[in-house]
C-alpha positions, 0 to 999 in steps of 0.5 A: 449503546452503539454496537459498532463502536463497542466492536471497533473498540474491542478489535482495536485492543488486540492491535498489538497482536497483529504486529507489523504487516508486510505484503509480499508481491503475492499478496499485491498482485491483482489488488487495486492500489491508490496513491496516498500523499506523504512527505516520502519525496522529501525524505528520498531527497536524503535517503534511499527508498529501501532504507526509509521506515514507516515511522518516518512518514507523514501520510495524508489523504488518499487520492480516490480517483483512478488507481492501478494494480500489478498485472503480472510479474516478469522473469526479471524481477519486475512487474507490469503495473496496469492503470485502471481501464487498461490504459497502459503498462509501467514496469516496476521493481518488485521490491520497489512495489512492496516497499511502497505498499508496506510503507502506506504510500500506496494503498492496497484494497481488497475485493470489497474496497476495504483498505488493507495497509491502513497503518 
């Protein structure tokens, strides 16, 4: 009897209780993010990013190389994204960051490296 398998199956039985996960910028600040391959760019040719739903995406492999994190929130509704190693800051709209994370195209990691938004 594989105890890990039994525990995982038991947890999966309660997935319906979790509902949709929606991360806000406060949940995202300081957490490492990685890029996941997807068909998002194809969908964005015909539709605005903000109108895209998770079920429209085909998510692929996570690129486990370099990541980034939200360094700080600016007063104008944007944030600084900082690349691993502190090699540069890039401005992003808060709404866009939240959308990428909630779609699953940007993978959000906890402090132990576990994926928080693996849908």
